[in-house]
C-alpha positions as CSV (number, residue, x, y, z in Angstrom):
1,M,-2.9,8.7,-29.0
2,K,0.0,10.3,-26.5
3,I,-1.3,9.3,-23.0
4,L,0.7,10.1,-19.4
5,L,0.4,8.3,-17.0
6,I,0.9,10.0,-13.4
7,F,1.3,8.7,-9.7
8,P,1.4,11.7,-7.8
9,G,3.9,12.6,-5.5
10,R,7.0,15.0,-4.0
11,G,9.7,12.7,-5.1
12,M,11.0,11.7,-1.6
13,M,9.6,8.0,-1.6
14,K,12.9,5.3,-0.7
15,E,11.8,2.1,-1.1
16,N,10.6,1.0,-4.8
17,V,7.3,0.3,-4.1
18,L,6.0,0.4,-8.2
19,P,2.8,2.4,-8.9
20,L,1.3,-1.2,-10.3
21,G,-2.6,0.4,-10.7
22,I,-1.2,2.5,-13.6
23,A,1.4,0.3,-14.9
24,Y,-1.2,-2.4,-15.7
25,I,-3.5,0.3,-17.4
26,G,-0.4,1.7,-19.6
27,A,0.9,-1.9,-20.3
28,Y,-3.2,-2.5,-21.5
29,L,-3.2,0.6,-24.1
30,K,0.4,-0.1,-24.9
31,S,-0.9,-3.5,-25.8
32,R,-3.5,-1.7,-27.9
33,N,-1.7,0.6,-30.1
34,H,-2.0,3.5,-27.5
35,D,2.1,5.6,-27.3
36,V,1.8,5.5,-23.4
37,K,4.7,6.5,-20.8
38,I,5.0,6.7,-17.1
39,C,5.4,9.0,-14.9
40,D,5.9,8.3,-11.1
41,M,6.5,11.8,-9.1
42,R,7.6,9.7,-5.8
43,I,11.1,9.0,-7.6
44,I,11.8,11.9,-9.2
45,N,11.7,16.2,-8.6
46,F,9.3,18.3,-10.4
47,K,12.0,19.9,-12.1
48,D,12.6,16.4,-14.1
49,F,8.7,16.1,-14.1
50,K,7.9,19.4,-16.0
51,K,10.6,18.2,-18.2
52,I,8.8,14.8,-19.2
53,L,5.4,16.7,-19.1
54,L,6.7,19.4,-22.2
55,D,9.0,16.8,-24.3
56,Y,6.8,14.5,-24.3
57,S,3.8,16.9,-24.6
58,P,0.5,13.9,-24.0
59,E,-2.6,14.4,-26.1
60,C,-4.1,12.8,-22.6
61,V,-3.1,12.7,-19.0
62,G,-4.8,9.9,-16.5
63,I,-3.7,10.8,-12.7
64,H,-3.9,7.9,-10.1
65,A,-5.7,9.4,-6.8
66,N,-6.1,8.2,-3.2
67,T,-7.5,10.0,-0.1
68,T,-4.0,10.8,0.8
69,N,-2.2,12.3,-2.4
70,L,-5.6,13.7,-4.1
71,K,-4.5,16.9,-3.2
72,V,-0.9,16.8,-4.6
73,G,-2.6,15.1,-7.6
74,L,-5.4,18.4,-8.4
75,K,-2.2,20.1,-7.9
76,T,-0.5,18.4,-10.7
77,A,-3.9,18.8,-13.1
78,K,-3.3,22.3,-12.6
79,F,-0.1,22.4,-13.9
80,I,-0.7,19.9,-16.7
81,K,-3.8,22.3,-17.5
82,K,-1.6,25.6,-17.4
83,K,1.6,24.4,-19.7
84,L,-0.7,22.2,-22.1
85,P,-4.5,23.4,-21.8
86,D,-5.9,20.9,-25.1
87,C,-4.7,18.3,-22.9
88,K,-7.5,16.1,-21.4
89,V,-6.7,15.0,-18.0
90,V,-8.8,11.9,-16.4
91,C,-8.2,11.2,-12.9
92,G,-8.9,7.7,-11.1
93,G,-8.2,5.4,-8.3
94,P,-9.8,5.1,-5.0
95,H,-11.3,8.3,-3.8
96,P,-12.5,9.6,-7.4
97,T,-14.1,6.0,-7.1
98,I,-15.9,7.0,-4.0
99,A,-16.5,10.6,-4.8
100,P,-16.3,11.1,-8.8
101,K,-18.9,14.1,-8.4
102,E,-16.9,16.0,-6.0
103,V,-13.7,15.4,-7.9
104,L,-15.2,16.3,-11.1
105,K,-16.0,19.7,-9.5
106,N,-12.3,20.7,-9.8
107,K,-12.1,22.8,-12.9
108,F,-8.6,20.9,-13.9
109,V,-10.3,17.2,-14.1
110,D,-12.2,16.7,-17.4
111,V,-13.0,13.0,-16.4
112,V,-13.1,11.0,-13.8
113,V,-12.8,7.0,-14.2
114,V,-14.8,5.1,-11.8
115,G,-13.7,1.5,-10.3
116,E,-11.4,-0.8,-12.4
117,G,-9.9,1.3,-14.7
118,E,-8.3,-0.9,-18.2
119,L,-11.1,-1.2,-20.3
120,T,-12.6,1.9,-19.5
121,F,-9.6,4.2,-20.1
122,L,-9.1,2.1,-23.3
123,E,-12.7,2.8,-24.5
124,L,-12.3,6.4,-23.1
125,V,-9.2,7.5,-25.0
126,N,-10.6,5.5,-28.1
127,K,-13.3,8.1,-28.2
128,L,-11.0,11.3,-26.9
129,E,-8.7,10.2,-30.3
130,T,-11.6,10.6,-32.5
131,N,-13.4,13.4,-31.0
132,E,-16.8,11.1,-30.3
133,D,-19.5,11.5,-27.6
134,I,-18.4,10.0,-24.3
135,S,-21.6,9.4,-23.0
136,E,-21.8,6.2,-23.5
137,V,-18.4,5.3,-22.0
138,K,-19.2,2.7,-19.1
139,G,-17.7,3.6,-15.9
140,I,-17.1,7.3,-16.1
141,C,-18.4,10.8,-14.7
142,Y,-17.7,13.6,-17.4
143,K,-19.2,17.1,-17.3
144,K,-22.1,18.3,-19.1
145,G,-22.5,21.7,-19.0
146,K,-22.8,22.1,-14.9
147,E,-23.8,19.0,-14.6
148,R,-21.8,16.4,-13.5
149,I,-23.4,12.5,-14.8
150,V,-21.9,9.1,-14.0
151,T,-22.5,6.3,-16.4
152,E,-23.2,2.8,-15.7
153,P,-21.0,0.3,-14.1
154,R,-18.1,-1.0,-16.1
155,E,-18.3,-5.0,-16.1
156,Y,-15.4,-6.7,-14.3
157,I,-12.5,-8.0,-16.1
158,Q,-13.3,-12.0,-15.4
159,N,-9.9,-13.6,-16.5
160,L,-7.0,-11.2,-15.5
161,D,-4.5,-13.3,-17.5
162,I,-5.5,-10.8,-20.7
163,L,-3.8,-8.4,-19.3
164,P,-0.3,-7.7,-20.3
165,F,2.4,-7.8,-17.4
166,P,2.7,-4.7,-15.2
167,T,6.4,-4.4,-15.1
168,S,6.9,-4.5,-19.2
169,I,6.2,-1.1,-19.4
170,L,7.9,0.5,-16.4
171,Q,11.8,1.8,-16.3
172,L,12.4,-1.2,-13.6
173,K,16.2,0.0,-13.3
174,D,15.1,3.2,-11.9
175,F,13.0,1.1,-9.1
176,L,15.7,-0.7,-8.0
177,K,18.0,2.4,-7.8
178,K,15.9,1.9,-4.3
179,G,16.5,-0.1,-1.6
180,P,13.8,-2.0,-0.4
181,R,12.1,-1.7,3.1
182,F,13.3,-3.8,6.0
183,P,13.4,-7.2,6.1
184,V,13.1,-7.4,2.0
185,I,15.8,-9.1,0.3
186,P,17.5,-7.1,-2.6
187,P,16.9,-6.6,-5.7
188,S,13.0,-6.9,-5.1
189,I,9.9,-6.4,-7.0
190,S,6.0,-5.9,-5.9
191,M,3.4,-7.9,-7.5
192,V,-0.7,-7.9,-7.3
193,V,-1.9,-10.9,-8.8
194,S,-5.6,-10.6,-7.6
195,R,-8.2,-8.1,-7.4
196,S,-10.6,-7.2,-4.1
197,C,-11.2,-9.2,-0.8
198,M,-14.2,-10.8,0.5
199,Y,-14.4,-9.6,4.2
200,N,-16.0,-6.4,5.7
201,C,-13.6,-5.1,7.5
202,S,-15.1,-1.7,8.6
203,F,-11.9,0.4,7.6
204,C,-11.7,-0.9,4.2
205,Q,-15.3,-2.0,2.9
206,P,-17.2,-1.1,1.0
207,T,-14.8,1.1,-0.8
208,L,-12.7,-1.9,-1.6
209,R,-16.0,-3.5,-3.3
210,K,-16.8,-0.5,-5.0
211,I,-13.7,-0.7,-6.9
212,F,-13.2,-4.5,-7.5
213,G,-16.5,-6.2,-6.8
214,R,-17.0,-8.5,-4.3
215,K,-15.7,-11.9,-5.9
216,V,-11.7,-12.1,-5.4
217,R,-10.7,-12.6,-8.9
218,Y,-6.3,-14.3,-9.5
219,R,-4.5,-14.0,-12.1
220,S,-3.4,-17.6,-12.9
221,V,-0.7,-19.6,-11.6
222,K,1.0,-20.6,-14.7
223,N,0.8,-16.3,-15.4
224,V,2.8,-15.5,-12.6
225,I,5.4,-18.0,-12.5
226,K,6.0,-16.8,-16.1
227,E,6.2,-13.3,-14.8
228,I,8.5,-14.1,-12.2
229,K,11.0,-16.1,-14.1
230,M,11.1,-13.4,-16.5
231,L,11.7,-10.8,-13.8
232,K,14.5,-13.2,-12.2
233,R,16.3,-13.7,-15.7
234,R,16.1,-9.8,-17.0
235,Y,16.7,-8.2,-13.5
236,D,18.0,-10.9,-11.0
237,I,15.1,-10.1,-8.8
238,R,15.6,-12.3,-5.5
239,T,12.2,-11.5,-3.5
240,V,8.4,-10.8,-4.5
241,F,6.3,-8.8,-2.4
242,F,2.8,-10.1,-3.1
243,F,1.1,-6.4,-1.7
244,D,-2.9,-8.6,-2.6
245,D,-4.4,-7.9,0.4
246,T,-5.1,-11.1,1.5
247,L,-2.8,-13.7,-0.6
248,T,-4.2,-16.5,1.1
249,V,-7.8,-16.8,1.3
250,N,-7.5,-18.7,-1.7
251,R,-6.4,-21.9,-0.6
252,K,-6.7,-24.0,-3.7
253,W,-4.9,-20.8,-5.8
254,I,-2.0,-20.8,-2.9
255,T,-1.4,-24.3,-3.1
256,K,-1.1,-24.4,-6.2
257,F,1.3,-21.8,-6.9
258,C,3.7,-23.0,-3.8
259,N,3.8,-26.2,-5.3
260,E,4.6,-24.7,-9.2
261,A,7.1,-23.1,-7.1
262,I,9.0,-26.1,-5.8
263,R,8.6,-27.8,-9.2
264,E,9.8,-25.5,-11.0
265,K,13.2,-24.3,-8.6
266,L,12.4,-20.7,-8.3
267,K,14.7,-20.3,-5.6
268,M,12.9,-16.6,-5.0
269,N,12.1,-15.4,-1.5
270,F,8.7,-14.3,-1.2
271,I,6.5,-11.9,1.1
272,C,2.9,-11.5,1.6
273,Q,-0.1,-10.3,3.7
274,S,-2.1,-12.3,5.1
275,R,-5.3,-13.2,7.6
276,V,-4.7,-15.1,11.0
277,N,-8.0,-17.3,9.9
278,T,-6.8,-18.3,6.5
279,I,-3.6,-20.3,7.2
280,D,-2.5,-23.4,9.6
281,E,0.2,-25.4,10.0
282,E,0.0,-27.4,6.7
283,L,-0.4,-24.1,4.9
284,L,2.8,-22.7,6.1
285,K,5.2,-25.4,6.2
286,R,4.1,-25.6,2.4
287,M,4.8,-21.2,1.7
288,K,8.2,-21.9,3.5
289,R,9.1,-24.6,1.5
290,A,8.0,-22.4,-1.9
291,G,10.3,-19.4,-0.5
292,F,8.2,-17.6,2.1
293,Y,10.2,-16.5,4.6
294,N,7.9,-13.2,5.5
295,I,3.9,-13.2,6.2
296,I,2.2,-9.5,7.4
297,F,-0.8,-10.3,9.6
298,G,-3.9,-7.7,10.2
299,I,-3.3,-8.3,14.1
300,E,-4.9,-4.5,14.5
301,S,-6.0,-4.9,17.9
302,G,-5.9,-7.3,21.6
303,S,-8.7,-6.3,22.4
304,M,-11.8,-8.0,21.4
305,R,-14.5,-5.3,21.1
306,I,-12.5,-2.9,19.2
307,L,-12.0,-6.3,17.1
308,T,-15.8,-7.3,16.8
309,R,-17.9,-4.2,17.4
310,V,-15.3,-0.9,15.9
311,L,-13.4,-2.8,13.1
312,R,-15.4,-5.7,12.1
313,K,-12.2,-7.9,11.7
314,G,-13.4,-11.0,11.7
315,A,-10.7,-12.3,13.9
316,T,-10.5,-12.9,18.0
317,P,-6.9,-12.7,19.9
318,E,-6.8,-16.2,20.0
319,M,-6.7,-16.6,16.6
320,N,-3.9,-14.1,16.2
321,K,-1.8,-15.5,19.1
322,K,-2.2,-18.9,16.9
323,A,-1.3,-17.6,14.0
324,M,1.5,-16.1,15.3
325,F,2.8,-19.0,18.1
326,L,2.7,-21.5,14.0
327,C,5.3,-19.0,12.2
328,K,7.1,-18.8,15.4
329,K,7.1,-22.4,15.2
330,L,8.0,-23.1,11.8
331,G,10.8,-20.1,11.8
332,L,8.8,-17.9,9.5
333,S,9.4,-14.2,10.3
334,V,6.2,-12.3,11.4
335,L,5.2,-8.5,10.6
336,A,2.3,-7.2,12.7
337,N,-0.1,-4.4,11.8
338,V,-1.9,-3.0,14.4
339,M,-4.2,0.5,15.0
340,I,-4.0,2.6,17.1
341,G,-6.7,5.6,17.9
342,N,-9.5,3.5,17.3
343,P,-13.3,4.7,17.7
344,T,-14.2,4.4,21.8
345,E,-10.7,3.2,22.0
346,D,-9.5,4.0,25.6
347,E,-6.3,2.9,26.8
348,N,-6.8,-0.3,28.5
349,D,-7.6,-1.5,24.8
350,I,-4.4,-0.3,23.5
351,Y,-2.6,-1.8,26.2
352,L,-4.2,-5.2,25.8
353,T,-2.5,-4.5,22.2
354,Y,0.7,-3.8,23.7
355,K,0.2,-6.8,25.8
356,L,-0.2,-8.9,22.9
357,I,2.5,-7.6,21.1
358,K,5.0,-7.9,23.9
359,E,4.1,-11.8,24.8
360,F,4.4,-12.7,21.3
361,N,7.4,-10.5,20.0
362,P,6.5,-10.0,16.6
363,D,10.0,-9.5,14.3
364,L,8.1,-6.7,13.4
365,V,5.9,-4.3,14.3
366,Y,3.7,-1.2,12.4
367,A,1.3,0.5,14.8
368,N,-0.6,2.6,12.6
369,I,-2.9,5.6,13.5
370,T,-6.3,5.2,12.9
371,T,-6.9,7.1,9.6
372,P,-11.0,6.6,8.9
373,L,-11.1,7.1,4.9
374,P,-13.9,8.6,2.5
375,G,-16.2,6.0,1.5
376,T,-15.7,3.1,4.5
377,D,-18.2,2.3,7.2
378,L,-15.6,3.3,10.0
379,Y,-15.5,7.0,8.3
380,D,-19.4,7.1,7.9
381,F,-19.1,6.0,11.6
382,C,-16.8,9.0,12.8
383,K,-18.7,11.6,10.4
384,K,-22.0,10.7,11.8
385,K,-19.9,10.7,15.9
386,R,-18.9,14.2,14.9
387,L,-15.1,12.6,15.7
388,F,-12.6,14.1,13.4
389,L,-10.0,15.9,14.0
390,V,-8.4,16.2,11.0
391,K,-10.2,17.2,7.9
392,N,-6.8,17.2,5.3
393,Y,-5.1,13.9,5.3
394,N,-2.2,15.0,3.2
395,R,1.1,14.1,5.2
396,S,-0.9,13.4,8.8
397,V,0.7,10.0,9.6
398,Y,1.3,11.5,12.8
399,K,-1.5,13.2,13.9
400,Q,-4.4,11.6,15.8
401,K,-7.3,12.1,13.8
402,I,-10.1,11.2,15.5
403,K,-11.3,12.4,19.5
404,L,-10.8,10.4,22.4
405,K,-11.5,10.4,25.8
406,H,-8.9,9.5,27.2
407,L,-6.2,9.6,24.8
408,N,-4.5,12.5,23.6
409,R,-2.1,12.9,20.9
410,T,0.5,12.5,23.2
411,K,-0.1,9.1,24.5
412,L,-0.9,7.9,21.1
413,M,2.4,8.4,19.9
414,K,4.0,7.4,23.3
415,W,2.1,3.7,23.0
416,K,2.6,3.9,18.9
417,F,6.3,4.4,19.5
418,K,6.4,1.5,22.3
419,M,4.6,-1.3,20.1
420,Q,6.6,-0.3,16.5
421,A,9.6,-1.9,15.0
422,F,9.2,-1.9,11.6
423,T,12.5,-1.0,10.9
424,F,16.0,-2.9,11.5
425,M,16.0,-3.0,15.5
426,P,19.9,-4.2,16.9
427,S,18.1,-5.8,19.9
428,K,16.5,-8.0,18.3
429,L,19.5,-10.3,16.5
430,I,19.5,-12.1,19.4
431,K,16.6,-14.6,17.5
432,P,18.1,-16.7,14.9
433,R,15.6,-16.2,12.2
434,Y,15.9,-12.7,12.7
435,L,19.8,-12.9,12.7
436,K,19.7,-14.7,9.4
437,M,17.1,-12.9,7.8
438,T,18.8,-9.2,8.4
439,L,22.4,-11.3,7.1
440,K,20.7,-12.9,4.4
441,R,19.3,-9.0,3.3
442,W,22.8,-7.6,4.0
443,F,24.8,-9.8,2.1
444,A,22.6,-9.7,-1.0
445,G,23.0,-5.5,-0.5
446,I,26.8,-6.0,-0.9
447,E,26.5,-8.7,-3.7
448,T,24.4,-6.1,-5.5
449,R,26.5,-3.0,-4.0
450,N,23.5,-1.5,-2.3
451,F,25.5,-0.2,0.6
452,S,23.3,2.8,1.5
453,M,20.5,0.3,2.2
454,I,22.5,-1.5,4.8
455,V,23.5,2.4,6.7
456,N,19.9,3.3,6.9
457,D,19.3,0.3,8.3
458,L,21.8,0.4,11.2
459,I,20.8,4.1,11.3
460,Q,17.0,3.8,11.2
461,G,17.4,0.7,13.6
462,F,19.6,2.6,16.3
463,E,17.1,5.7,15.8
464,N,14.3,3.7,16.8
465,E,15.5,1.5,19.6
466,G,16.0,4.9,21.3
467,K,12.3,6.1,20.5
468,R,11.4,2.7,22.0
469,I,13.2,3.2,25.1
470,I,12.1,6.7,25.5
471,A,8.4,5.7,24.8
472,S,8.6,3.3,27.9
473,L,10.6,5.1,30.4
474,T,8.9,8.9,30.0
475,P,6.2,10.0,31.6
476,P,3.3,11.5,29.0
477,L,5.0,15.3,29.9
478,T,8.5,14.4,29.8
479,Y,7.4,12.5,26.4
480,K,6.2,15.7,24.9
481,R,9.1,17.4,25.5
482,V,11.3,15.0,24.1
483,M,9.2,15.1,21.0
484,S,9.2,18.8,20.7
485,T,13.2,18.8,21.3
486,Y,13.7,16.3,18.6
487,R,11.4,18.4,15.9
488,Y,13.1,21.6,16.8
489,L,16.7,19.9,16.1
490,F,15.5,17.4,13.8
491,G,12.4,19.4,11.3
492,K,10.9,16.2,12.2
493,N,9.2,13.4,14.3
494,I,10.8,10.7,15.6
495,G,10.6,7.9,13.3
496,E,9.3,10.1,10.2
497,R,11.6,9.3,7.3
């Protein structure tokens, strides 16, 4: 069967973040003798997408949908049905898993895949190919007259090594043309080697468990090393960015991976997301020796009340401090993710976060305005309390989402820019490890003739230094005027890319 798998977007993505979800499904379908193409609309324009669709003329289209791209995903489904009326449109991903009947209300969507997609999609397309009844397929939501019927849940894949490498089906050269975000050293690739998360943060759960189950499952270390060696041999990949929710939660697995990376002399650079309560000095030393140079922590807040009573993070400000201190001591770069604009938060809570960031001065800080996603406990709490200001999540990263008594959008943006440092920042070059990390990235950019990446670093760096100075020195009213003037002159918010 001819199958086109789509990641919806607007052709504006500047980083090479792979569509690993549909790539895993596509590679698995291809290994079972289906004709599969991947189309990432984040890196192509609509004219190119239209040509791919009509030239390939698929019998079935699968569309990945999360909450933020659902609207454009459904518009894509409408266009497909208009051009290819007989084509079956299947929707899957986080949002369809949480709200399958809601998504299936759209007349241009035929079936929804609920949860993990590989086994379900394979059985579904096999049935569609032979015009068999799909009501017995586990893990889907389908239409029967005016009814929307959800079948029984699909069992999870226990041995992830049965899945082909997701990179095997992607045209990686198209992605490698995109310069990776700072501080990633090019050429780089993103990987996911585990599924699910054992923690209970209110902004993720129970959504994550509904998609991947409670148990955290890993690909074997041998399987992951094999893929990394293949990518290094074929594409001269120098950095692997692990997008797993918490790579270090299984100490036995991460220790074995580090030992194998050292033994195999991979000489690769690694970046991963971690939790402050899953690392210690011994593990960090081993990770650094294996090639890890940047660790991402979900610091979230410096307020104990917000961490425990609102976000259910399972960590404390003291744990956050200890983790950042250990990384600094060992010469590891830290990216701190923080959340502002949380339910019930006031300016004192945000000041505690700012104080924590200022005290430890992590190399990179990503200050996010809290976005409660459907299906999470945080979303249900905000809905119950009628706190929502934004109904449409599409392209609303700079909007305040939640009603707060003492904080408006202008104040939130001011705090955001006072803390944020998620691009190259010239003022941080006085720090030896930051200078070393930056030069390593730029020399790799020169070597791979990726000069635009270096130019973008410099432009964004000086722009973000400027916005931080403005946010620190100006009172809210003046700051609001500065923001308005910037939008008027450049047609976008400061820091928007």
